[in-house]
MIVO-527192 format. One record per atom (N, C-alpha, C): residue number from 1; residue in three letters; atom name; z, y, x. Coordinates in Angstrom, 3 decimals. Layout:
REC    i   aa  at        zz        yy        xx
REC  NUM  ALA  CA         Z         Y         X
...
***
This chain:
REC    i   aa  at        zz        yy        xx
REC    1  MET   N   -27.928    30.625   -21.355
REC    1  MET  CA   -28.080    29.255   -21.572
REC    1  MET   C   -28.420    28.421   -20.291
REC    2  LEU   N   -27.738    27.363   -20.132
REC    2  LEU  CA   -27.829    26.548   -18.925
REC    2  LEU   C   -29.000    25.537   -19.106
REC    3  ASP   N   -29.589    25.117   -17.975
REC    3  ASP  CA   -30.500    24.047   -17.945
REC    3  ASP   C   -29.839    22.713   -18.291
REC    4  GLU   N   -30.550    21.795   -18.968
REC    4  GLU  CA   -30.054    20.559   -19.494
REC    4  GLU   C   -29.489    19.703   -18.299
REC    5  VAL   N   -30.196    19.697   -17.113
REC    5  VAL  CA   -29.689    18.912   -16.057
REC    5  VAL   C   -28.330    19.527   -15.555
REC    6  THR   N   -28.190    20.754   -15.534
REC    6  THR  CA   -26.934    21.414   -15.076
REC    6  THR   C   -25.787    21.090   -16.097
REC    7  LEU   N   -26.125    21.163   -17.328
REC    7  LEU  CA   -25.188    20.877   -18.388
REC    7  LEU   C   -24.637    19.369   -18.209
REC    8  GLN   N   -25.443    18.455   -17.792
REC    8  GLN  CA   -25.033    17.076   -17.639
REC    8  GLN   C   -24.045    16.940   -16.463
REC    9  LYS   N   -24.057    17.832   -15.568
REC    9  LYS  CA   -23.197    17.815   -14.416
REC    9  LYS   C   -21.803    18.398   -14.652
REC   10  ILE   N   -21.712    19.057   -15.677
REC   10  ILE  CA   -20.342    19.828   -16.092
REC   10  ILE   C   -19.480    18.952   -16.891
REC   11  THR   N   -18.216    18.823   -16.490
REC   11  THR  CA   -17.236    18.202   -17.281
REC   11  THR   C   -16.027    19.098   -17.449
REC   12  ILE   N   -15.630    19.267   -18.652
REC   12  ILE  CA   -14.389    20.101   -18.894
REC   12  ILE   C   -13.239    19.211   -19.181
REC   13  LEU   N   -12.216    19.467   -18.291
REC   13  LEU  CA   -10.989    18.712   -18.412
REC   13  LEU   C    -9.852    19.481   -18.981
REC   14  ARG   N    -9.113    19.003   -19.806
REC   14  ARG  CA    -8.130    19.761   -20.596
REC   14  ARG   C    -6.631    19.584   -20.233
REC   15  ASN   N    -6.275    18.617   -19.466
REC   15  ASN  CA    -4.932    18.378   -19.168
REC   15  ASN   C    -4.834    17.701   -17.810
REC   16  LYS   N    -3.620    17.632   -17.272
REC   16  LYS  CA    -3.360    17.057   -15.954
REC   16  LYS   C    -3.757    15.579   -15.879
REC   17  ASN   N    -3.513    14.775   -16.990
REC   17  ASN  CA    -3.972    13.459   -16.940
REC   17  ASN   C    -5.426    13.224   -16.830
REC   18  GLU   N    -6.236    14.101   -17.493
REC   18  GLU  CA    -7.721    14.075   -17.469
REC   18  GLU   C    -8.125    14.401   -16.024
REC   19  ILE   N    -7.596    15.416   -15.467
REC   19  ILE  CA    -7.923    15.855   -14.120
REC   19  ILE   C    -7.635    14.735   -13.119
REC   20  PHE   N    -6.429    14.083   -13.213
REC   20  PHE  CA    -6.033    13.020   -12.371
REC   20  PHE   C    -7.055    11.862   -12.435
REC   21  GLN   N    -7.354    11.464   -13.690
REC   21  GLN  CA    -8.255    10.304   -13.888
REC   21  GLN   C    -9.655    10.637   -13.351
REC   22  ALA   N   -10.085    11.856   -13.487
REC   22  ALA  CA   -11.433    12.222   -13.022
REC   22  ALA   C   -11.411    12.248   -11.468
REC   23  MET   N   -10.354    12.644   -10.877
REC   23  MET  CA   -10.279    12.526    -9.375
REC   23  MET   C   -10.192    11.066    -8.932
REC   24  LEU   N    -9.467    10.290    -9.628
REC   24  LEU  CA    -9.213     8.861    -9.305
REC   24  LEU   C   -10.568     8.110    -9.354
REC   25  GLU   N   -11.548     8.519   -10.117
REC   25  GLU  CA   -12.795     7.830   -10.183
REC   25  GLU   C   -13.549     8.057    -8.877
REC   26  LYS   N   -13.341     9.127    -8.194
REC   26  LYS  CA   -14.094     9.397    -6.978
REC   26  LYS   C   -13.249     9.429    -5.678
REC   27  ILE   N   -11.936     9.558    -5.794
REC   27  ILE  CA   -11.075     9.606    -4.635
REC   27  ILE   C   -10.010     8.511    -4.732
REC   28  PRO   N    -9.799     7.748    -3.578
REC   28  PRO  CA    -8.665     6.732    -3.532
REC   28  PRO   C    -7.347     7.476    -3.801
REC   29  ILE   N    -6.334     6.949    -4.503
REC   29  ILE  CA    -5.106     7.554    -4.796
REC   29  ILE   C    -4.402     7.936    -3.470
REC   30  GLU   N    -4.616     7.245    -2.346
REC   30  GLU  CA    -3.958     7.509    -1.056
REC   30  GLU   C    -4.423     8.819    -0.485
REC   31  ASN   N    -5.594     9.335    -0.990
REC   31  ASN  CA    -6.141    10.576    -0.522
REC   31  ASN   C    -5.953    11.789    -1.435
REC   32  ILE   N    -5.349    11.543    -2.589
REC   32  ILE  CA    -5.071    12.580    -3.589
REC   32  ILE   C    -3.651    13.190    -3.293
REC   33  PRO   N    -3.486    14.525    -3.101
REC   33  PRO  CA    -2.210    15.013    -2.819
REC   33  PRO   C    -1.215    14.815    -4.043
REC   34  PRO   N     0.070    14.762    -3.690
REC   34  PRO  CA     1.095    14.540    -4.703
REC   34  PRO   C     1.059    15.619    -5.760
REC   35  GLU   N     0.629    16.839    -5.418
REC   35  GLU  CA     0.535    17.986    -6.369
REC   35  GLU   C    -0.400    17.603    -7.552
REC   36  TYR   N    -1.292    16.645    -7.295
REC   36  TYR  CA    -2.266    16.237    -8.302
REC   36  TYR   C    -2.035    14.842    -8.740
REC   37  GLY   N    -0.809    14.237    -8.429
REC   37  GLY  CA    -0.529    12.950    -8.814
REC   37  GLY   C    -0.816    11.737    -7.899
REC   38  GLY   N    -1.319    12.144    -6.717
REC   38  GLY  CA    -1.668    11.030    -5.684
REC   38  GLY   C    -0.538    10.716    -4.748
REC   39  LYS   N    -0.850    10.023    -3.718
REC   39  LYS  CA     0.177     9.551    -2.800
REC   39  LYS   C    -0.094    10.010    -1.361
REC   40  SER   N    -0.930    11.007    -1.180
REC   40  SER  CA    -1.136    11.540     0.201
REC   40  SER   C    -0.120    12.504     0.705
REC   41  MET   N    -0.311    13.014     1.837
REC   41  MET  CA     0.587    14.035     2.290
REC   41  MET   C     0.426    15.328     1.484
REC   42  PRO   N     1.479    16.049     1.211
REC   42  PRO  CA     1.342    17.287     0.389
REC   42  PRO   C     0.380    18.296     1.083
REC   43  LEU   N    -0.268    19.101     0.337
REC   43  LEU  CA    -1.221    20.111     0.872
REC   43  LEU   C    -0.487    21.035     1.771
REC   44  GLY   N    -1.146    21.168     3.006
REC   44  GLY  CA    -0.622    22.097     3.983
REC   44  GLY   C     0.256    21.377     5.033
REC   45  TYR   N     0.505    20.154     4.914
REC   45  TYR  CA     1.463    19.439     5.832
REC   45  TYR   C     0.875    18.439     6.691
REC   46  SER   N    -0.439    18.286     6.678
REC   46  SER  CA    -0.997    17.353     7.615
REC   46  SER   C    -0.953    17.919     9.058
REC   47  PRO   N    -0.932    17.036    10.020
REC   47  PRO  CA    -0.864    17.443    11.357
REC   47  PRO   C    -1.972    18.472    11.812
REC   48  GLU   N    -3.148    18.222    11.266
REC   48  GLU  CA    -4.277    19.109    11.535
REC   48  GLU   C    -4.003    20.559    10.890
REC   49  GLU   N    -3.490    20.520     9.696
REC   49  GLU  CA    -3.189    21.784     9.028
REC   49  GLU   C    -2.029    22.637     9.728
REC   50  GLN   N    -1.086    21.843    10.157
REC   50  GLN  CA     0.009    22.513    10.922
REC   50  GLN   C    -0.482    23.021    12.256
REC   51  LEU   N    -1.377    22.290    12.973
REC   51  LEU  CA    -1.971    22.870    14.189
REC   51  LEU   C    -2.767    24.085    13.882
REC   52  LEU   N    -3.534    24.097    12.776
REC   52  LEU  CA    -4.286    25.203    12.492
REC   52  LEU   C    -3.406    26.489    12.195
REC   53  TRP   N    -2.323    26.237    11.454
REC   53  TRP  CA    -1.352    27.357    11.139
REC   53  TRP   C    -0.783    27.897    12.454
REC   54  ASP   N    -0.357    26.995    13.360
REC   54  ASP  CA     0.179    27.378    14.589
REC   54  ASP   C    -0.835    28.193    15.433
REC   55  MET   N    -2.048    27.734    15.492
REC   55  MET  CA    -3.020    28.466    16.207
REC   55  MET   C    -3.324    29.892    15.643
REC   56  MET   N    -3.249    30.011    14.269
REC   56  MET  CA    -3.523    31.219    13.667
REC   56  MET   C    -2.393    32.174    13.974
REC   57  ARG   N    -1.178    31.713    13.882
REC   57  ARG  CA     0.001    32.630    14.239
REC   57  ARG   C    -0.112    33.039    15.762
REC   58  HIS   N    -0.437    32.113    16.547
REC   58  HIS  CA    -0.559    32.413    18.008
REC   58  HIS   C    -1.647    33.496    18.238
REC   59  ASN   N    -2.796    33.220    17.681
REC   59  ASN  CA    -3.899    34.172    17.921
REC   59  ASN   C    -3.660    35.492    17.264
REC   60  ASN   N    -3.024    35.629    16.160
REC   60  ASN  CA    -2.636    36.874    15.505
REC   60  ASN   C    -1.713    37.647    16.325
REC   61  ALA   N    -0.769    36.892    16.905
REC   61  ALA  CA     0.232    37.603    17.754
REC   61  ALA   C    -0.397    38.110    19.021
REC   62  ARG   N    -1.369    37.339    19.566
REC   62  ARG  CA    -2.079    37.753    20.818
REC   62  ARG   C    -2.910    39.015    20.355
REC   63  ALA   N    -3.624    39.015    19.223
REC   63  ALA  CA    -4.496    40.132    18.779
REC   63  ALA   C    -3.647    41.414    18.601
REC   64  GLN   N    -2.392    41.301    18.298
REC   64  GLN  CA    -1.510    42.453    18.041
REC   64  GLN   C    -0.899    42.885    19.374
REC   65  GLY   N    -1.193    42.212    20.440
REC   65  GLY  CA    -0.802    42.702    21.789
REC   65  GLY   C     0.434    41.995    22.303
REC   66  TYR   N     0.996    40.979    21.584
REC   66  TYR  CA     2.150    40.282    21.994
REC   66  TYR   C     1.768    39.226    23.023
REC   67  GLN   N     2.577    39.209    24.154
REC   67  GLN  CA     2.388    38.228    25.153
REC   67  GLN   C     3.271    37.034    24.678
REC   68  VAL   N     2.674    36.125    23.856
REC   68  VAL  CA     3.461    35.059    23.208
REC   68  VAL   C     3.526    33.842    24.201
REC   69  CYS   N     2.648    33.728    25.172
REC   69  CYS  CA     2.786    32.586    26.099
REC   69  CYS   C     1.919    32.940    27.349
REC   70  ASN   N     1.099    31.955    27.745
REC   70  ASN  CA     0.213    32.085    28.851
REC   70  ASN   C     0.938    32.533    30.113
REC   71  GLY   N     2.121    31.797    30.268
REC   71  GLY  CA     3.048    32.003    31.399
REC   71  GLY   C     3.988    33.083    31.247
REC   72  ALA   N     4.123    33.748    30.043
REC   72  ALA  CA     5.044    34.824    29.834
REC   72  ALA   C     6.454    34.348    30.108
REC   73  CYS   N     7.271    35.159    30.569
REC   73  CYS  CA     8.760    34.908    30.804
REC   73  CYS   C     8.943    33.577    31.605
REC   74  GLY   N     8.067    33.269    32.485
REC   74  GLY  CA     8.198    32.016    33.280
REC   74  GLY   C     7.907    30.769    32.566
REC   75  GLN   N     7.350    30.866    31.312
REC   75  GLN  CA     6.995    29.683    30.581
REC   75  GLN   C     5.604    29.158    31.056
REC   76  SER   N     5.363    27.903    30.866
REC   76  SER  CA     4.002    27.421    31.114
REC   76  SER   C     3.102    27.788    29.895
REC   77  PRO   N     1.755    27.934    30.122
REC   77  PRO  CA     0.890    28.290    28.995
REC   77  PRO   C     0.947    27.227    27.866
REC   78  CYS   N     0.799    27.720    26.599
REC   78  CYS  CA     0.896    26.810    25.476
REC   78  CYS   C    -0.351    26.075    25.327
REC   79  LEU   N    -0.290    25.123    24.261
REC   79  LEU  CA    -1.363    24.384    23.841
REC   79  LEU   C    -2.605    25.265    23.495
REC   80  HIS   N    -2.428    26.360    22.835
REC   80  HIS  CA    -3.511    27.127    22.339
REC   80  HIS   C    -4.043    27.999    23.474
REC   81  CYS   N    -3.360    28.358    24.499
REC   81  CYS  CA    -3.856    29.124    25.578
REC   81  CYS   C    -4.684    28.267    26.553
REC   82  THR   N    -4.380    26.907    26.581
REC   82  THR  CA    -5.026    26.008    27.424
REC   82  THR   C    -6.105    25.173    26.732
REC   83  PHE   N    -6.381    25.524    25.465
REC   83  PHE  CA    -7.355    24.795    24.633
REC   83  PHE   C    -8.689    24.962    25.223
REC   84  VAL   N    -9.403    23.831    25.334
REC   84  VAL  CA   -10.796    23.872    25.808
REC   84  VAL   C   -11.640    23.164    24.815
REC   85  ALA   N   -12.646    23.771    24.264
REC   85  ALA  CA   -13.469    23.145    23.286
REC   85  ALA   C   -14.232    21.938    23.854
REC   86  VAL   N   -14.328    20.855    23.102
REC   86  VAL  CA   -15.085    19.647    23.517
REC   86  VAL   C   -16.588    19.968    23.671
REC   87  ARG   N   -17.095    20.772    22.838
REC   87  ARG  CA   -18.496    21.070    22.890
REC   87  ARG   C   -18.592    22.625    22.813
REC   88  SER   N   -19.551    23.123    23.653
REC   88  SER  CA   -19.801    24.467    23.656
REC   88  SER   C   -21.205    24.697    23.143
REC   89  TYR   N   -21.329    25.674    22.213
REC   89  TYR  CA   -22.524    25.875    21.554
REC   89  TYR   C   -23.276    27.106    22.150
***
């Protein structure tokens, strides 16, 4: 049995329209992905997500021993090899 306060926080949605309307109450339509009926960029296609995917592919290749850049084959180092964190912890 759940606490009464917890039960008040739970909403069960049964179809796509109910889900979309619930999201629309809290999120502007411009920020809801089209997969959910909104007008933002599709999931996985924002510039930040693409950069993250590129960095993951790069780092995985480096971890497997591939010389993917960093001046390999006369190329200049890539964005990921020359990345410097703005803040150091």
